[in-house]
C-alpha positions as CSV (number, residue, x, y, z in Angstrom):
1,M,3.4,-22.8,7.2
2,S,0.3,-20.7,6.5
3,H,0.2,-17.1,7.6
4,S,-2.7,-14.6,7.7
5,L,-2.1,-12.0,5.0
6,A,-4.2,-9.4,3.4
7,I,-4.3,-7.9,-0.1
8,T,-6.1,-4.9,-1.5
9,T,-9.2,-5.4,-3.6
10,D,-8.0,-3.1,-6.3
11,Y,-4.8,-4.9,-7.3
12,V,-6.2,-4.8,-10.9
13,A,-9.0,-2.1,-10.8
14,D,-10.8,0.0,-8.0
15,T,-14.2,0.1,-9.6
16,G,-16.5,-2.5,-11.2
17,D,-17.3,-6.1,-9.9
18,P,-14.9,-7.0,-7.1
19,E,-15.9,-10.6,-7.0
20,P,-13.3,-12.1,-9.4
21,Y,-10.5,-10.3,-7.4
22,L,-11.9,-11.8,-4.0
23,R,-12.1,-15.3,-5.4
24,R,-8.5,-15.2,-7.0
25,A,-7.0,-13.7,-3.8
26,A,-8.6,-16.5,-1.7
27,E,-7.2,-19.1,-4.2
28,A,-3.7,-17.6,-3.8
29,G,-3.9,-18.1,-0.1
30,F,-4.8,-14.7,1.2
31,T,-7.0,-14.7,4.3
32,H,-7.9,-11.1,4.6
33,I,-8.9,-8.2,2.4
34,H,-8.1,-4.6,2.5
35,W,-11.2,-3.0,0.9
36,C,-9.9,-0.3,-1.6
37,H,-12.7,-0.2,-4.1
38,H,-14.1,3.4,-4.7
39,W,-11.3,4.9,-2.5
40,N,-11.3,8.1,-4.5
41,T,-15.0,8.4,-5.5
42,D,-18.2,9.6,-4.1
43,F,-19.7,6.1,-4.4
44,V,-22.1,5.2,-1.4
45,Y,-22.6,1.6,-0.5
46,H,-26.2,0.5,-0.3
47,P,-27.2,-2.1,2.3
48,S,-27.9,-4.6,-0.6
49,E,-24.2,-4.1,-1.8
50,V,-22.9,-4.6,1.7
51,A,-25.0,-7.8,2.0
52,Q,-23.5,-9.1,-1.3
53,I,-20.0,-8.4,-0.2
54,R,-20.6,-10.3,3.0
55,A,-21.7,-13.2,1.0
56,W,-18.7,-13.1,-1.2
57,L,-16.4,-13.0,1.8
58,E,-18.2,-15.9,3.4
59,T,-18.1,-17.9,0.2
60,Y,-14.4,-17.5,-0.3
61,G,-13.4,-17.7,3.4
62,L,-12.1,-14.2,3.6
63,R,-12.2,-11.7,6.4
64,L,-12.3,-7.9,5.9
65,L,-9.2,-6.4,7.6
66,D,-10.0,-2.7,7.0
67,V,-11.6,-0.2,4.6
68,H,-10.0,2.7,2.6
69,G,-12.3,5.5,3.1
70,S,-12.8,8.2,0.6
71,A,-12.2,11.9,1.1
72,G,-14.5,12.3,-1.7
73,V,-14.6,14.2,-5.0
74,E,-17.7,16.5,-4.6
75,K,-18.4,15.1,-1.1
76,D,-15.3,16.3,0.6
77,W,-14.9,15.9,4.5
78,T,-12.6,19.0,4.7
79,A,-14.5,21.3,2.1
80,A,-14.8,25.0,2.8
81,E,-18.4,24.8,1.7
82,A,-20.8,23.6,4.5
83,Y,-22.9,21.5,2.2
84,R,-19.9,19.7,0.7
85,R,-18.3,19.1,4.0
86,Q,-21.5,17.7,5.5
87,A,-21.9,15.4,2.4
88,G,-18.3,14.3,3.0
89,V,-19.0,13.5,6.6
90,E,-21.8,11.2,5.5
91,L,-19.5,9.5,2.9
92,V,-17.1,8.7,5.8
93,K,-19.9,7.4,7.9
94,N,-20.9,5.1,4.9
95,R,-17.4,3.6,5.0
96,V,-17.5,3.3,8.8
97,D,-20.8,1.3,8.4
98,L,-19.2,-0.8,5.6
99,A,-16.3,-1.8,8.0
100,A,-18.5,-2.3,11.0
101,D,-21.1,-4.4,9.2
102,L,-18.4,-6.6,7.7
103,G,-16.4,-7.1,10.9
104,A,-13.6,-4.6,10.4
105,D,-12.6,-1.9,13.0
106,V,-10.5,0.5,11.0
107,V,-11.2,3.0,8.1
108,I,-8.2,4.6,6.6
109,M,-8.5,8.2,5.5
110,H,-6.4,11.0,3.7
111,L,-5.7,14.3,5.3
112,F,-3.3,16.7,3.7
113,P,-3.6,20.6,4.3
114,P,-3.6,22.7,1.1
115,S,-0.3,24.2,-0.2
116,A,-1.7,27.7,-0.3
117,P,-1.1,29.4,3.1
118,E,-4.4,31.4,2.8
119,E,-6.4,28.2,2.5
120,R,-5.0,26.5,5.6
121,S,-7.0,28.2,8.3
122,T,-10.3,27.2,6.8
123,F,-9.0,23.7,6.1
124,W,-8.2,23.2,9.7
125,E,-11.5,24.6,10.9
126,Q,-13.4,22.2,8.7
127,A,-11.2,19.2,9.5
128,R,-11.6,19.8,13.3
129,R,-15.3,20.2,12.8
130,T,-15.5,16.9,10.8
131,L,-13.4,15.0,13.2
132,D,-15.4,16.2,16.1
133,E,-18.6,15.1,14.5
134,L,-17.3,11.7,13.5
135,E,-15.9,10.7,16.9
136,P,-19.2,9.8,18.6
137,Y,-20.3,7.9,15.4
138,C,-17.1,5.9,15.1
139,R,-17.2,5.0,18.8
140,T,-20.8,3.8,18.6
141,R,-19.9,1.7,15.6
142,G,-16.7,0.4,17.1
143,V,-14.4,1.6,14.3
144,R,-11.3,3.8,14.5
145,L,-10.0,6.1,11.8
146,A,-6.4,5.8,10.7
147,L,-4.7,8.8,8.9
148,E,-2.3,7.8,6.2
149,N,1.1,9.3,5.4
150,L,0.8,11.0,2.0
151,F,3.1,12.6,-0.5
152,R,2.7,15.3,-3.2
153,L,4.9,17.3,-5.5
154,R,6.0,20.7,-4.1
155,Q,5.5,22.0,-7.7
156,P,5.3,20.6,-11.2
157,V,8.5,19.3,-12.7
158,H,9.3,18.6,-16.3
159,R,11.6,15.7,-15.7
160,E,11.7,12.6,-13.5
161,P,11.0,13.6,-10.0
162,R,13.6,13.4,-7.3
163,P,13.1,12.9,-3.6
164,E,13.6,16.6,-2.9
165,D,10.7,17.4,-5.1
166,F,8.3,15.7,-2.8
167,E,6.7,16.8,0.5
168,H,4.8,14.8,3.1
169,N,2.0,15.4,5.6
170,F,3.6,14.2,8.8
171,D,3.4,17.6,10.5
172,A,-0.4,17.5,9.9
173,L,-0.6,13.9,11.3
174,V,1.3,14.8,14.4
175,Q,-0.9,17.9,14.9
176,V,-4.2,15.8,14.7
177,L,-3.0,12.8,16.6
178,D,-2.0,15.0,19.4
179,L,-5.6,16.3,19.6
180,Y,-7.5,13.0,19.6
181,P,-7.2,9.8,21.7
182,P,-5.7,6.6,20.3
183,D,-9.1,4.8,20.8
184,Y,-10.5,7.0,18.1
185,L,-7.7,8.1,15.9
186,G,-4.5,6.5,14.8
187,Y,-1.9,6.1,12.0
188,C,-1.7,4.2,8.7
189,H,1.8,3.6,7.5
190,D,2.2,3.5,3.8
191,S,5.6,2.2,2.9
192,G,5.7,3.4,-0.6
193,H,4.8,7.0,0.5
194,A,7.5,6.9,3.2
195,T,10.0,5.8,0.6
196,L,9.2,8.7,-1.7
197,T,9.4,11.5,0.9
198,P,12.7,12.6,2.5
199,G,12.7,11.7,6.1
200,G,9.5,9.7,5.7
201,M,10.7,6.8,7.7
202,E,12.2,8.9,10.4
203,R,9.0,10.8,10.8
204,A,6.9,7.7,10.9
205,W,9.0,6.1,13.8
206,P,7.4,8.2,16.7
207,L,3.9,7.2,15.5
208,A,4.6,3.5,16.0
209,D,2.5,3.4,19.1
210,R,-0.5,4.7,17.2
211,L,-0.2,2.3,14.2
212,L,-3.6,0.9,13.2
213,A,-3.1,-0.1,9.6
214,V,-0.4,-0.8,7.0
215,H,-0.2,-0.3,3.2
216,L,2.8,-2.3,2.1
217,H,4.2,-1.8,-1.4
218,D,7.4,-0.6,-3.2
219,N,8.6,1.7,-5.8
220,D,11.8,3.0,-7.5
221,G,11.9,6.4,-5.7
222,T,10.2,8.4,-8.7
223,W,6.5,7.8,-8.1
224,D,4.0,5.8,-6.2
225,Q,3.9,2.5,-8.2
226,H,2.5,0.0,-5.8
227,R,5.0,-2.6,-6.7
228,L,5.4,-5.8,-4.8
229,P,7.6,-5.7,-1.7
230,Y,11.4,-6.1,-2.4
231,D,10.9,-4.9,-6.1
232,G,12.1,-1.5,-5.4
233,I,14.2,0.8,-3.1
234,T,12.0,0.6,0.0
235,D,14.1,-0.4,3.2
236,W,12.2,-3.5,4.2
237,E,14.5,-4.2,7.1
238,W,13.6,-0.9,8.5
239,T,9.8,-1.4,7.7
240,A,9.8,-4.9,9.4
241,S,11.6,-3.3,12.4
242,F,9.0,-0.4,12.5
243,I,6.1,-3.0,12.5
244,A,7.6,-5.3,15.0
245,R,8.2,-2.5,17.5
246,S,4.7,-0.9,16.9
247,S,1.3,-1.4,18.4
248,Y,0.2,-3.3,15.2
249,T,-0.6,-6.9,15.7
250,K,-3.0,-7.6,12.8
251,P,-2.1,-9.4,9.4
252,L,0.2,-7.5,7.2
253,S,-1.6,-5.9,4.3
254,L,-0.3,-5.5,0.7
255,E,-1.6,-2.6,-1.2
256,V,-0.1,-3.7,-4.5
257,S,-1.0,-3.4,-8.2
258,I,-0.3,-5.8,-11.1
259,H,0.2,-3.0,-13.5
260,L,3.8,-2.1,-13.0
261,S,4.8,-5.6,-11.7
262,G,6.1,-6.8,-15.0
263,L,3.7,-9.7,-14.7
264,V,0.7,-10.3,-17.0
265,Y,-1.2,-13.2,-15.4
266,E,-3.0,-12.6,-12.2
267,A,-2.4,-16.0,-10.8
268,E,1.4,-15.5,-11.1
269,F,1.2,-12.1,-9.6
270,L,-0.9,-13.2,-6.6
271,E,1.4,-16.1,-6.0
272,R,4.4,-13.8,-6.0
273,A,2.6,-11.3,-3.9
274,H,1.8,-14.0,-1.4
275,A,5.4,-15.1,-1.2
276,R,6.5,-11.7,-0.6
277,G,4.0,-11.2,2.1
278,R,5.2,-14.3,3.8
279,R,8.8,-13.2,3.5
280,L,8.1,-9.8,5.2
281,H,5.8,-11.6,7.8
282,A,8.8,-13.9,8.7
283,A,11.0,-10.9,9.1
284,V,8.5,-9.1,11.4
285,A,8.0,-12.3,13.4
286,R,11.8,-12.8,13.9
287,L,12.1,-9.2,15.3
288,R,9.2,-9.7,17.6
289,E,10.6,-12.9,19.0
290,R,14.0,-11.3,19.5
291,G,12.4,-8.4,21.4
292,P,13.8,-4.9,21.7
293,G,17.4,-4.2,21.8
294,P,19.2,-2.2,24.6
295,G,17.3,1.0,25.0
296,E,15.0,0.2,22.1
297,A,11.2,0.5,22.4
298,A,8.2,1.1,20.1
299,G,8.2,4.6,18.9
300,S,11.8,5.4,20.0
């Protein structure tokens, strides 16, 4: 039985020609694409490039599920400097246009306040200014923003990191989602990031009714490895339950990489990725069919 499944465009590389990865993903049975090329660059898509991506998607029978936006390098949507922040706003608009022009309705963004307390006030002022500016543009284009759960080391360590070495951005996510309506701003759940940070899954659960996107991958608990689901320590029973009880109804999306998979050949990697996606899809479907247990509801 065929299921709609998405895979990220950058399962091998996040720059360069994406066409071979689109073709091979389609050959492996994937129906949708999570556009993750240039997710951490200042790259701006020209209309001619958007037209070419559309042609590739049509050729291979793929649909664009969502787009990973870029907070930018020089163009930073929360930068303290006005000119850099405004350039960052335009970079996000470029990704919103990419999504809208290719039939997707969600752009995933990163938002993580700085560690230094003296920098946070300016960060929040700029973040609010940016989100206020982007809201009417996103509404006009029919695209929502999804803020992703993130992790970082509290401080450098000279050994293999342990869970207590990481911190997450859930406080920031809750703060922002309380300020903006769900028809503009929502949540992207990254299963690997939730696994790395203590309390990551518990903190995600109340955001289930704001879930707009999923980044599904695994790791061994020491770093963000983007392994295939069921190849690490992620609690996939919990993840399936979270998705099943959430507001999310779109295809499951694998944000995986071949590099730490232990596999060499793309065809084998994609075949295994598709099988893992089907396995997780089946788990979510069973939970949805069963319905909530006594006293259980989305976000509870």
